[in-house]
Jmol script that loads the backbone (N, CA, C; Angstrom):
load data "model"
ATOM      1  N   MET A   1       1.027  -1.845  -0.229  1.00  0.00           N
ATOM      2  CA  MET A   1       0.303  -0.047  -0.165  1.00  0.00           C
ATOM      3  C   MET A   1       0.732   1.500   0.089  1.00  0.00           C
ATOM      4  N   THR A   2       0.205   2.382  -0.797  1.00  0.00           N
ATOM      5  CA  THR A   2       1.119   3.134  -1.462  1.00  0.00           C
ATOM      6  C   THR A   2      -0.113   4.365  -0.480  1.00  0.00           C
ATOM      7  N   PRO A   3       0.452   4.858   0.758  1.00  0.00           N
ATOM      8  CA  PRO A   3      -0.346   6.339   1.244  1.00  0.00           C
ATOM      9  C   PRO A   3      -0.238   8.184   0.825  1.00  0.00           C
ATOM     10  N   ARG A   4      -1.383   7.709   0.980  1.00  0.00           N
ATOM     11  CA  ARG A   4      -0.594   9.371  -0.356  1.00  0.00           C
ATOM     12  C   ARG A   4      -1.898  10.178   0.632  1.00  0.00           C
ATOM     13  N   ILE A   5      -1.705  11.483   1.198  1.00  0.00           N
ATOM     14  CA  ILE A   5      -2.295  13.197   1.230  1.00  0.00           C
ATOM     15  C   ILE A   5      -2.522  14.092   0.754  1.00  0.00           C
ATOM     16  N   VAL A   6      -3.964  14.027   0.729  1.00  0.00           N
ATOM     17  CA  VAL A   6      -4.751  15.230  -0.128  1.00  0.00           C
ATOM     18  C   VAL A   6      -5.217  16.243   0.908  1.00  0.00           C
ATOM     19  N   GLY A   7      -5.634  17.579   0.606  1.00  0.00           N
ATOM     20  CA  GLY A   7      -5.776  18.612   1.339  1.00  0.00           C
ATOM     21  C   GLY A   7      -4.957  19.918   1.104  1.00  0.00           C
ATOM     22  N   SER A   8      -5.430  20.903   2.135  1.00  0.00           N
ATOM     23  CA  SER A   8      -5.150  21.799   2.335  1.00  0.00           C
ATOM     24  C   SER A   8      -5.927  22.192   2.733  1.00  0.00           C
ATOM     25  N   ILE A   9      -4.621  23.650   3.625  1.00  0.00           N
ATOM     26  CA  ILE A   9      -5.120  23.865   5.530  1.00  0.00           C
ATOM     27  C   ILE A   9      -6.386  25.172   4.768  1.00  0.00           C
ATOM     28  N   ASN A  10      -6.864  25.619   3.476  1.00  0.00           N
ATOM     29  CA  ASN A  10      -8.100  26.232   3.124  1.00  0.00           C
ATOM     30  C   ASN A  10      -9.078  25.149   2.475  1.00  0.00           C
ATOM     31  N   ALA A  11      -8.839  24.139   2.343  1.00  0.00           N
ATOM     32  CA  ALA A  11     -10.191  23.220   2.202  1.00  0.00           C
ATOM     33  C   ALA A  11     -11.396  22.859   1.457  1.00  0.00           C
ATOM     34  N   LEU A  12     -11.841  23.386   3.344  1.00  0.00           N
ATOM     35  CA  LEU A  12     -13.319  24.046   3.175  1.00  0.00           C
ATOM     36  C   LEU A  12     -13.859  25.144   3.079  1.00  0.00           C
ATOM     37  N   GLY A  13     -13.604  25.795   2.423  1.00  0.00           N
ATOM     38  CA  GLY A  13     -13.307  27.196   2.335  1.00  0.00           C
ATOM     39  C   GLY A  13     -12.330  28.262   2.928  1.00  0.00           C
ATOM     40  N   PRO A  14     -12.247  29.330   3.191  1.00  0.00           N
ATOM     41  CA  PRO A  14     -11.309  30.032   3.568  1.00  0.00           C
ATOM     42  C   PRO A  14     -10.759  29.807   5.221  1.00  0.00           C
ATOM     43  N   GLU A  15     -11.672  29.193   6.251  1.00  0.00           N
ATOM     44  CA  GLU A  15     -11.327  29.234   7.477  1.00  0.00           C
ATOM     45  C   GLU A  15     -11.175  27.433   8.419  1.00  0.00           C
ATOM     46  N   PHE A  16     -11.548  26.932   6.875  1.00  0.00           N
ATOM     47  CA  PHE A  16     -11.953  25.373   7.342  1.00  0.00           C
ATOM     48  C   PHE A  16     -10.523  24.206   6.249  1.00  0.00           C
ATOM     49  N   GLY A  17     -10.272  23.266   7.132  1.00  0.00           N
ATOM     50  CA  GLY A  17      -9.717  22.223   5.472  1.00  0.00           C
ATOM     51  C   GLY A  17      -9.521  21.312   6.090  1.00  0.00           C
ATOM     52  N   ARG A  18      -9.407  20.591   5.122  1.00  0.00           N
ATOM     53  CA  ARG A  18      -8.992  18.369   5.970  1.00  0.00           C
ATOM     54  C   ARG A  18      -7.377  18.515   4.784  1.00  0.00           C
ATOM     55  N   PHE A  19      -7.077  17.126   5.437  1.00  0.00           N
ATOM     56  CA  PHE A  19      -6.381  16.800   4.773  1.00  0.00           C
ATOM     57  C   PHE A  19      -6.682  15.392   5.016  1.00  0.00           C
ATOM     58  N   ALA A  20      -6.943  14.471   4.273  1.00  0.00           N
ATOM     59  CA  ALA A  20      -7.387  13.313   3.747  1.00  0.00           C
ATOM     60  C   ALA A  20      -6.021  11.773   3.419  1.00  0.00           C
ATOM     61  N   LEU A  21      -6.008  11.036   3.854  1.00  0.00           N
ATOM     62  CA  LEU A  21      -4.953   9.597   3.660  1.00  0.00           C
ATOM     63  C   LEU A  21      -5.721   9.282   2.805  1.00  0.00           C
ATOM     64  N   TRP A  22      -5.393   8.150   2.313  1.00  0.00           N
ATOM     65  CA  TRP A  22      -5.231   7.621   0.889  1.00  0.00           C
ATOM     66  C   TRP A  22      -4.893   6.575   0.954  1.00  0.00           C
ATOM     67  N   GLY A  23      -5.584   4.926   1.256  1.00  0.00           N
ATOM     68  CA  GLY A  23      -4.605   3.940   0.618  1.00  0.00           C
ATOM     69  C   GLY A  23      -4.886   3.393  -0.360  1.00  0.00           C
ATOM     70  N   ASP A  24      -4.536   2.271  -1.076  1.00  0.00           N
ATOM     71  CA  ASP A  24      -4.822   1.405  -2.407  1.00  0.00           C
ATOM     72  C   ASP A  24      -5.784   1.529  -2.369  1.00  0.00           C
ATOM     73  N   GLY A  25      -7.203   1.926  -1.277  1.00  0.00           N
ATOM     74  CA  GLY A  25      -8.770   1.971  -2.085  1.00  0.00           C
ATOM     75  C   GLY A  25      -9.404   2.740  -0.679  1.00  0.00           C
ATOM     76  N   PRO A  26     -10.616   2.067   0.503  1.00  0.00           N
ATOM     77  CA  PRO A  26     -10.730   3.424   1.049  1.00  0.00           C
ATOM     78  C   PRO A  26     -10.508   4.430   1.601  1.00  0.00           C
ATOM     79  N   LEU A  27     -10.711   5.337   2.526  1.00  0.00           N
ATOM     80  CA  LEU A  27     -10.054   6.343   3.516  1.00  0.00           C
ATOM     81  C   LEU A  27      -9.550   5.541   4.818  1.00  0.00           C
ATOM     82  N   ILE A  28      -7.761   6.191   5.181  1.00  0.00           N
ATOM     83  CA  ILE A  28      -7.332   5.566   5.935  1.00  0.00           C
ATOM     84  C   ILE A  28      -7.639   6.627   7.218  1.00  0.00           C
ATOM     85  N   GLY A  29      -8.309   8.078   6.885  1.00  0.00           N
ATOM     86  CA  GLY A  29      -8.057   8.810   7.712  1.00  0.00           C
ATOM     87  C   GLY A  29      -7.706   9.938   7.232  1.00  0.00           C
ATOM     88  N   TYR A  30      -8.371  11.153   8.821  1.00  0.00           N
ATOM     89  CA  TYR A  30      -7.890  12.735   8.391  1.00  0.00           C
ATOM     90  C   TYR A  30      -7.966  13.940   9.335  1.00  0.00           C
ATOM     91  N   LEU A  31      -7.788  14.749   8.561  1.00  0.00           N
ATOM     92  CA  LEU A  31      -7.094  15.377   9.884  1.00  0.00           C
ATOM     93  C   LEU A  31      -8.460  16.924   9.505  1.00  0.00           C
ATOM     94  N   ASN A  32      -8.481  17.689  10.223  1.00  0.00           N
ATOM     95  CA  ASN A  32      -9.586  18.871  11.114  1.00  0.00           C
ATOM     96  C   ASN A  32      -9.078  20.025  10.689  1.00  0.00           C
ATOM     97  N   CYS A  33      -8.949  20.398  10.459  1.00  0.00           N
ATOM     98  CA  CYS A  33      -8.072  22.007  10.614  1.00  0.00           C
ATOM     99  C   CYS A  33      -9.151  23.821  10.923  1.00  0.00           C
ATOM    100  N   SER A  34      -9.116  24.760  11.398  1.00  0.00           N
ATOM    101  CA  SER A  34      -9.702  25.799  11.279  1.00  0.00           C
ATOM    102  C   SER A  34      -8.801  27.105  11.588  1.00  0.00           C
ATOM    103  N   LEU A  35      -8.848  28.112  11.170  1.00  0.00           N
ATOM    104  CA  LEU A  35      -8.849  29.140  11.589  1.00  0.00           C
ATOM    105  C   LEU A  35      -9.686  30.240  12.482  1.00  0.00           C
ATOM    106  N   THR A  36      -9.800  30.288  13.692  1.00  0.00           N
ATOM    107  CA  THR A  36      -9.596  31.650  14.127  1.00  0.00           C
ATOM    108  C   THR A  36      -8.959  33.163  14.582  1.00  0.00           C
ATOM    109  N   GLU A  37      -9.485  33.953  16.056  1.00  0.00           N
ATOM    110  CA  GLU A  37      -9.547  34.811  15.389  1.00  0.00           C
ATOM    111  C   GLU A  37      -7.816  34.189  16.587  1.00  0.00           C
ATOM    112  N   ARG A  38      -8.489  32.954  17.148  1.00  0.00           N
ATOM    113  CA  ARG A  38      -6.500  32.480  18.517  1.00  0.00           C
ATOM    114  C   ARG A  38      -6.164  31.726  17.050  1.00  0.00           C
ATOM    115  N   GLY A  39      -5.778  31.417  16.207  1.00  0.00           N
ATOM    116  CA  GLY A  39      -4.579  31.206  15.380  1.00  0.00           C
ATOM    117  C   GLY A  39      -5.314  29.907  13.870  1.00  0.00           C
ATOM    118  N   LEU A  40      -5.054  29.482  13.992  1.00  0.00           N
ATOM    119  CA  LEU A  40      -5.395  27.604  13.828  1.00  0.00           C
ATOM    120  C   LEU A  40      -5.054  25.866  14.737  1.00  0.00           C
ATOM    121  N   GLY A  41      -6.239  25.843  14.429  1.00  0.00           N
ATOM    122  CA  GLY A  41      -6.440  24.787  14.765  1.00  0.00           C
ATOM    123  C   GLY A  41      -6.752  23.248  14.380  1.00  0.00           C
ATOM    124  N   ILE A  42      -6.538  22.834  15.029  1.00  0.00           N
ATOM    125  CA  ILE A  42      -6.610  21.069  15.077  1.00  0.00           C
ATOM    126  C   ILE A  42      -8.465  20.647  15.560  1.00  0.00           C
ATOM    127  N   THR A  43      -9.244  20.461  14.641  1.00  0.00           N
ATOM    128  CA  THR A  43     -10.740  20.032  15.624  1.00  0.00           C
ATOM    129  C   THR A  43     -10.576  18.902  15.652  1.00  0.00           C
ATOM    130  N   ASP A  44      -9.544  18.036  14.777  1.00  0.00           N
ATOM    131  CA  ASP A  44      -9.641  16.514  15.225  1.00  0.00           C
ATOM    132  C   ASP A  44      -9.246  16.384  14.178  1.00  0.00           C
ATOM    133  N   VAL A  45      -9.282  14.481  14.226  1.00  0.00           N
ATOM    134  CA  VAL A  45      -8.297  13.356  13.770  1.00  0.00           C
ATOM    135  C   VAL A  45      -9.134  11.688  13.732  1.00  0.00           C
ATOM    136  N   PHE A  46      -8.495  11.304  12.234  1.00  0.00           N
ATOM    137  CA  PHE A  46      -9.573  10.107  12.742  1.00  0.00           C
ATOM    138  C   PHE A  46      -8.556   8.811  11.719  1.00  0.00           C
ATOM    139  N   VAL A  47      -8.454   7.610  12.579  1.00  0.00           N
ATOM    140  CA  VAL A  47      -7.933   6.674  11.352  1.00  0.00           C
ATOM    141  C   VAL A  47      -8.239   5.371  11.596  1.00  0.00           C
ATOM    142  N   GLU A  48      -8.781   5.794  11.035  1.00  0.00           N
ATOM    143  CA  GLU A  48      -9.714   3.842  10.746  1.00  0.00           C
ATOM    144  C   GLU A  48      -8.914   2.612  12.097  1.00  0.00           C
ATOM    145  N   PRO A  49      -9.714   2.360  12.707  1.00  0.00           N
ATOM    146  CA  PRO A  49      -9.257   1.359  14.307  1.00  0.00           C
ATOM    147  C   PRO A  49      -8.297   0.617  13.433  1.00  0.00           C
ATOM    148  N   GLU A  50      -8.546  -0.108  12.098  1.00  0.00           N
ATOM    149  CA  GLU A  50      -7.261  -0.715  11.985  1.00  0.00           C
ATOM    150  C   GLU A  50      -5.796  -0.479  11.408  1.00  0.00           C
ATOM    151  N   TYR A  51      -5.906   0.816  11.320  1.00  0.00           N
ATOM    152  CA  TYR A  51      -4.906   1.866  10.871  1.00  0.00           C
ATOM    153  C   TYR A  51      -3.748   1.454  11.230  1.00  0.00           C
ATOM    154  N   ARG A  52      -4.789   1.855  12.806  1.00  0.00           N
ATOM    155  CA  ARG A  52      -4.022   2.515  13.906  1.00  0.00           C
ATOM    156  C   ARG A  52      -2.671   2.055  14.310  1.00  0.00           C
ATOM    157  N   HIS A  53      -2.031   2.803  14.895  1.00  0.00           N
ATOM    158  CA  HIS A  53      -0.052   1.933  15.385  1.00  0.00           C
ATOM    159  C   HIS A  53       0.305   2.132  14.503  1.00  0.00           C
ATOM    160  N   ARG A  54       0.502   3.034  13.051  1.00  0.00           N
ATOM    161  CA  ARG A  54       1.361   2.238  11.720  1.00  0.00           C
ATOM    162  C   ARG A  54       2.046   3.560  12.007  1.00  0.00           C
ATOM    163  N   GLY A  55       1.993   5.098  12.082  1.00  0.00           N
ATOM    164  CA  GLY A  55       2.409   6.435  11.963  1.00  0.00           C
ATOM    165  C   GLY A  55       1.187   7.078  11.624  1.00  0.00           C
ATOM    166  N   TYR A  56       0.568   6.566  10.807  1.00  0.00           N
ATOM    167  CA  TYR A  56      -0.903   7.555   9.722  1.00  0.00           C
ATOM    168  C   TYR A  56      -1.037   8.523  10.707  1.00  0.00           C
ATOM    169  N   GLY A  57      -1.753   8.707  12.029  1.00  0.00           N
ATOM    170  CA  GLY A  57      -1.974   9.205  12.490  1.00  0.00           C
ATOM    171  C   GLY A  57      -0.298  10.817  12.798  1.00  0.00           C
ATOM    172  N   LYS A  58       0.409   9.663  12.700  1.00  0.00           N
ATOM    173  CA  LYS A  58       1.426  11.440  12.782  1.00  0.00           C
ATOM    174  C   LYS A  58       1.531  11.407  11.638  1.00  0.00           C
ATOM    175  N   MET A  59       1.556  10.886  10.087  1.00  0.00           N
ATOM    176  CA  MET A  59       2.105  11.039   8.377  1.00  0.00           C
ATOM    177  C   MET A  59       0.195  11.766   8.451  1.00  0.00           C
ATOM    178  N   LEU A  60      -0.354  11.753   8.970  1.00  0.00           N
ATOM    179  CA  LEU A  60      -1.759  13.728   8.874  1.00  0.00           C
ATOM    180  C   LEU A  60      -1.256  14.927   9.579  1.00  0.00           C
ATOM    181  N   VAL A  61      -0.205  14.581  10.476  1.00  0.00           N
ATOM    182  CA  VAL A  61       0.453  15.517  11.168  1.00  0.00           C
ATOM    183  C   VAL A  61       0.816  16.553  11.178  1.00  0.00           C
ATOM    184  N   GLU A  62       1.520  16.416   9.907  1.00  0.00           N
ATOM    185  CA  GLU A  62       3.052  16.368   9.773  1.00  0.00           C
ATOM    186  C   GLU A  62       3.010  16.653   8.722  1.00  0.00           C
ATOM    187  N   ARG A  63       2.068  16.477   7.470  1.00  0.00           N
ATOM    188  CA  ARG A  63       1.280  17.122   6.395  1.00  0.00           C
ATOM    189  C   ARG A  63       0.793  18.630   6.702  1.00  0.00           C
ATOM    190  N   PHE A  64       0.334  18.194   7.431  1.00  0.00           N
ATOM    191  CA  PHE A  64      -1.431  19.776   8.526  1.00  0.00           C
ATOM    192  C   PHE A  64       0.406  20.572   8.766  1.00  0.00           C
ATOM    193  N   GLU A  65       1.359  19.845   9.259  1.00  0.00           N
ATOM    194  CA  GLU A  65       1.926  21.360  10.622  1.00  0.00           C
ATOM    195  C   GLU A  65       3.107  21.974   9.060  1.00  0.00           C
ATOM    196  N   SER A  66       3.912  21.162   8.200  1.00  0.00           N
ATOM    197  CA  SER A  66       4.090  21.130   6.861  1.00  0.00           C
ATOM    198  C   SER A  66       3.121  21.773   5.780  1.00  0.00           C
ATOM    199  N   ALA A  67       2.035  22.142   5.625  1.00  0.00           N
ATOM    200  CA  ALA A  67       1.141  23.502   5.763  1.00  0.00           C
ATOM    201  C   ALA A  67       1.323  24.576   5.679  1.00  0.00           C
ATOM    202  N   ALA A  68       0.678  24.996   7.178  1.00  0.00           N
ATOM    203  CA  ALA A  68       0.640  25.208   8.380  1.00  0.00           C
ATOM    204  C   ALA A  68       2.067  25.894   8.173  1.00  0.00           C
ATOM    205  N   ARG A  69       3.476  25.624   8.464  1.00  0.00           N
ATOM    206  CA  ARG A  69       5.024  26.669   8.029  1.00  0.00           C
ATOM    207  C   ARG A  69       4.959  27.594   6.934  1.00  0.00           C
ATOM    208  N   GLU A  70       4.144  26.292   5.905  1.00  0.00           N
ATOM    209  CA  GLU A  70       4.219  27.128   4.292  1.00  0.00           C
ATOM    210  C   GLU A  70       3.241  28.319   4.321  1.00  0.00           C
ATOM    211  N   SER A  71       2.273  28.398   4.748  1.00  0.00           N
ATOM    212  CA  SER A  71       0.986  29.549   5.718  1.00  0.00           C
ATOM    213  C   SER A  71       1.739  30.600   6.215  1.00  0.00           C
ATOM    214  N   GLY A  72       2.695  30.744   6.865  1.00  0.00           N
ATOM    215  CA  GLY A  72       3.174  31.893   7.944  1.00  0.00           C
ATOM    216  C   GLY A  72       2.570  31.196   9.231  1.00  0.00           C
ATOM    217  N   PHE A  73       2.431  29.956   9.459  1.00  0.00           N
ATOM    218  CA  PHE A  73       1.729  30.026  11.159  1.00  0.00           C
ATOM    219  C   PHE A  73       3.382  29.958  11.785  1.00  0.00           C
ATOM    220  N   VAL A  74       3.306  29.972  12.594  1.00  0.00           N
ATOM    221  CA  VAL A  74       4.499  29.724  13.630  1.00  0.00           C
ATOM    222  C   VAL A  74       3.941  28.963  14.998  1.00  0.00           C
ATOM    223  N   GLU A  75       2.492  28.509  15.394  1.00  0.00           N
ATOM    224  CA  GLU A  75       2.383  27.830  16.146  1.00  0.00           C
ATOM    225  C   GLU A  75       0.774  26.999  15.725  1.00  0.00           C
ATOM    226  N   VAL A  76       0.667  25.584  16.078  1.00  0.00           N
ATOM    227  CA  VAL A  76      -0.699  25.563  16.253  1.00  0.00           C
ATOM    228  C   VAL A  76      -1.237  24.885  17.635  1.00  0.00           C
ATOM    229  N   ARG A  77      -2.282  25.144  17.793  1.00  0.00           N
ATOM    230  CA  ARG A  77      -2.880  24.473  19.123  1.00  0.00           C
ATOM    231  C   ARG A  77      -4.596  23.692  18.338  1.00  0.00           C
ATOM    232  N   LEU A  78      -4.298  22.770  20.069  1.00  0.00           N
ATOM    233  CA  LEU A  78      -5.674  21.696  19.668  1.00  0.00           C
ATOM    234  C   LEU A  78      -6.236  21.912  20.462  1.00  0.00           C
ATOM    235  N   GLY A  79      -7.575  22.194  20.565  1.00  0.00           N
ATOM    236  CA  GLY A  79      -8.664  22.099  21.804  1.00  0.00           C
ATOM    237  C   GLY A  79      -8.683  20.856  22.775  1.00  0.00           C
ATOM    238  N   SER A  80      -9.364  20.744  23.767  1.00  0.00           N
ATOM    239  CA  SER A  80      -9.624  20.425  25.129  1.00  0.00           C
ATOM    240  C   SER A  80     -10.018  19.282  25.262  1.00  0.00           C
ATOM    241  N   TRP A  81     -10.938  18.358  23.175  1.00  0.00           N
ATOM    242  CA  TRP A  81     -11.274  17.438  23.386  1.00  0.00           C
ATOM    243  C   TRP A  81      -9.975  16.088  23.718  1.00  0.00           C
ATOM    244  N   ILE A  82      -9.492  16.174  23.806  1.00  0.00           N
ATOM    245  CA  ILE A  82      -8.502  15.313  23.975  1.00  0.00           C
ATOM    246  C   ILE A  82      -8.847  14.382  25.726  1.00  0.00           C
ATOM    247  N   GLU A  83      -9.347  13.156  24.982  1.00  0.00           N
ATOM    248  CA  GLU A  83     -10.461  12.665  26.145  1.00  0.00           C
ATOM    249  C   GLU A  83      -9.517  11.032  27.029  1.00  0.00           C
ATOM    250  N   SER A  84      -8.422  10.706  26.211  1.00  0.00           N
ATOM    251  CA  SER A  84      -7.665   9.581  26.118  1.00  0.00           C
ATOM    252  C   SER A  84      -6.543   9.436  26.520  1.00  0.00           C
ATOM    253  N   PRO A  85      -6.221   8.978  27.673  1.00  0.00           N
ATOM    254  CA  PRO A  85      -4.439   8.823  28.091  1.00  0.00           C
ATOM    255  C   PRO A  85      -3.717   8.146  26.930  1.00  0.00           C
ATOM    256  N   GLU A  86      -4.049   7.184  25.672  1.00  0.00           N
ATOM    257  CA  GLU A  86      -3.637   7.317  24.744  1.00  0.00           C
ATOM    258  C   GLU A  86      -3.314   8.988  24.122  1.00  0.00           C
ATOM    259  N   ALA A  87      -4.761   9.063  23.533  1.00  0.00           N
ATOM    260  CA  ALA A  87      -4.422  10.249  22.877  1.00  0.00           C
ATOM    261  C   ALA A  87      -3.860  11.216  23.343  1.00  0.00           C
ATOM    262  N   GLU A  88      -3.294  11.457  24.752  1.00  0.00           N
ATOM    263  CA  GLU A  88      -2.694  12.752  25.435  1.00  0.00           C
ATOM    264  C   GLU A  88      -1.226  12.047  24.939  1.00  0.00           C
ATOM    265  N   ALA A  89      -1.318  10.634  25.516  1.00  0.00           N
ATOM    266  CA  ALA A  89       0.356  10.379  24.740  1.00  0.00           C
ATOM    267  C   ALA A  89       0.926  10.364  23.705  1.00  0.00           C
ATOM    268  N   PHE A  90      -0.254  10.163  22.612  1.00  0.00           N
ATOM    269  CA  PHE A  90       0.451  10.351  20.998  1.00  0.00           C
ATOM    270  C   PHE A  90       0.331  12.166  21.069  1.00  0.00           C
ATOM    271  N   TRP A  91      -0.020  12.786  21.286  1.00  0.00           N
ATOM    272  CA  TRP A  91       0.160  14.507  21.112  1.00  0.00           C
ATOM    273  C   TRP A  91       1.121  14.939  21.924  1.00  0.00           C
ATOM    274  N   LYS A  92       1.598  13.859  22.748  1.00  0.00           N
ATOM    275  CA  LYS A  92       2.679  14.500  23.251  1.00  0.00           C
ATOM    276  C   LYS A  92       4.300  13.958  22.718  1.00  0.00           C
ATOM    277  N   HIS A  93       4.192  12.695  22.566  1.00  0.00           N
ATOM    278  CA  HIS A  93       4.594  11.875  21.675  1.00  0.00           C
ATOM    279  C   HIS A  93       5.198  12.427  19.953  1.00  0.00           C
ATOM    280  N   ILE A  94       4.486  13.808  19.783  1.00  0.00           N
ATOM    281  CA  ILE A  94       4.797  13.994  18.738  1.00  0.00           C
ATOM    282  C   ILE A  94       5.358  15.980  18.736  1.00  0.00           C
ATOM    283  N   GLY A  95       5.287  15.644  19.762  1.00  0.00           N
ATOM    284  CA  GLY A  95       6.119  17.520  20.634  1.00  0.00           C
ATOM    285  C   GLY A  95       4.930  18.170  20.165  1.00  0.00           C
ATOM    286  N   TYR A  96       3.671  17.953  20.512  1.00  0.00           N
ATOM    287  CA  TYR A  96       3.210  18.881  21.458  1.00  0.00           C
ATOM    288  C   TYR A  96       2.658  18.929  22.904  1.00  0.00           C
ATOM    289  N   GLU A  97       3.071  20.396  23.626  1.00  0.00           N
ATOM    290  CA  GLU A  97       2.765  20.836  24.007  1.00  0.00           C
ATOM    291  C   GLU A  97       1.459  20.907  25.995  1.00  0.00           C
ATOM    292  N   GLY A  98       1.514  20.261  26.674  1.00  0.00           N
ATOM    293  CA  GLY A  98      -0.060  20.233  27.564  1.00  0.00           C
ATOM    294  C   GLY A  98      -0.836  21.786  27.796  1.00  0.00           C
ATOM    295  N   HIS A  99      -1.360  21.910  27.544  1.00  0.00           N
ATOM    296  CA  HIS A  99      -2.656  22.612  28.833  1.00  0.00           C
ATOM    297  C   HIS A  99      -1.778  23.686  28.386  1.00  0.00           C
ATOM    298  N   TYR A 100      -2.012  24.021  28.235  1.00  0.00           N
ATOM    299  CA  TYR A 100      -2.232  26.295  27.042  1.00  0.00           C
ATOM    300  C   TYR A 100      -3.615  26.258  28.105  1.00  0.00           C
ATOM    301  N   HIS A 101      -3.876  27.875  28.719  1.00  0.00           N
ATOM    302  CA  HIS A 101      -4.674  28.505  29.166  1.00  0.00           C
ATOM    303  C   HIS A 101      -4.722  29.826  28.684  1.00  0.00           C
ATOM    304  N   ASP A 102      -5.214  30.944  27.809  1.00  0.00           N
ATOM    305  CA  ASP A 102      -5.470  31.748  27.087  1.00  0.00           C
ATOM    306  C   ASP A 102      -6.380  32.650  27.314  1.00  0.00           C
ATOM    307  N   GLY A 103      -6.977  32.167  28.567  1.00  0.00           N
ATOM    308  CA  GLY A 103      -7.354  33.303  29.670  1.00  0.00           C
ATOM    309  C   GLY A 103      -9.279  34.283  29.430  1.00  0.00           C
ATOM    310  N   CYS A 104      -9.296  33.117  28.411  1.00  0.00           N
ATOM    311  CA  CYS A 104     -10.393  33.058  27.293  1.00  0.00           C
ATOM    312  C   CYS A 104     -11.487  31.679  27.986  1.00  0.00           C
ATOM    313  N   GLY A 105     -10.942  31.164  29.019  1.00  0.00           N
ATOM    314  CA  GLY A 105     -11.818  28.984  28.654  1.00  0.00           C
ATOM    315  C   GLY A 105     -11.575  28.601  27.996  1.00  0.00           C
ATOM    316  N   ASN A 106     -10.194  29.143  27.595  1.00  0.00           N
ATOM    317  CA  ASN A 106      -9.685  27.678  25.925  1.00  0.00           C
ATOM    318  C   ASN A 106      -8.599  27.306  26.752  1.00  0.00           C
ATOM    319  N   CYS A 107      -8.938  25.714  26.713  1.00  0.00           N
ATOM    320  CA  CYS A 107      -7.039  25.284  27.163  1.00  0.00           C
ATOM    321  C   CYS A 107      -7.158  24.172  25.925  1.00  0.00           C
ATOM    322  N   GLY A 108      -5.846  23.103  25.983  1.00  0.00           N
ATOM    323  CA  GLY A 108      -5.558  22.254  25.010  1.00  0.00           C
ATOM    324  C   GLY A 108      -4.232  22.353  25.337  1.00  0.00           C
ATOM    325  N   PHE A 109      -3.263  21.284  23.521  1.00  0.00           N
ATOM    326  CA  PHE A 109      -2.151  21.043  23.382  1.00  0.00           C
ATOM    327  C   PHE A 109      -1.901  22.061  22.534  1.00  0.00           C
ATOM    328  N   ARG A 110      -1.037  22.815  21.824  1.00  0.00           N
ATOM    329  CA  ARG A 110      -0.192  23.389  21.326  1.00  0.00           C
ATOM    330  C   ARG A 110       1.436  22.980  20.855  1.00  0.00           C
ATOM    331  N   LYS A 111       1.578  23.467  19.150  1.00  0.00           N
ATOM    332  CA  LYS A 111       3.087  23.178  18.680  1.00  0.00           C
ATOM    333  C   LYS A 111       3.252  24.901  18.502  1.00  0.00           C
ATOM    334  N   ARG A 112       4.902  24.347  19.050  1.00  0.00           N
ATOM    335  CA  ARG A 112       5.605  25.914  17.715  1.00  0.00           C
ATOM    336  C   ARG A 112       6.141  25.259  16.763  1.00  0.00           C
ATOM    337  N   LEU A 113       5.532  25.583  16.374  1.00  0.00           N
ATOM    338  CA  LEU A 113       6.108  25.298  14.425  1.00  0.00           C
ATOM    339  C   LEU A 113       7.768  25.712  14.148  1.00  0.00           C
ATOM    340  N   GLU A 114       8.537  26.689  14.774  1.00  0.00           N
ATOM    341  CA  GLU A 114       9.631  27.099  13.678  1.00  0.00           C
ATOM    342  C   GLU A 114      10.841  26.063  13.733  1.00  0.00           C
TER     343      GLU A 114
END
end "model"
wireframe off; spacefill off
backbone 0.3
color backbone group
């Protein structure tokens, strides 16, 4: 199988993006992002259960981060939707720092892209 990622930061409109990961057949996973007044954020990531723990989630995030850098962003954020220790470990493993608070009731993970 040769995985390929298609999409962009503004794939769904000026404030919403999607990156889709395809194998030889069906969709393997996707990453959605959005642009808000607080910056660029990942809104959700999904990899089909039978393809997990093979590096595909990391591949999606790295492609997203590359596009974010190319678009001039220096930081990306995740909302507080991380609900499992496994998910938290994944984000920390790929360089996201835990639990920022911006003073407006928003918290989650973030990563500097420099």
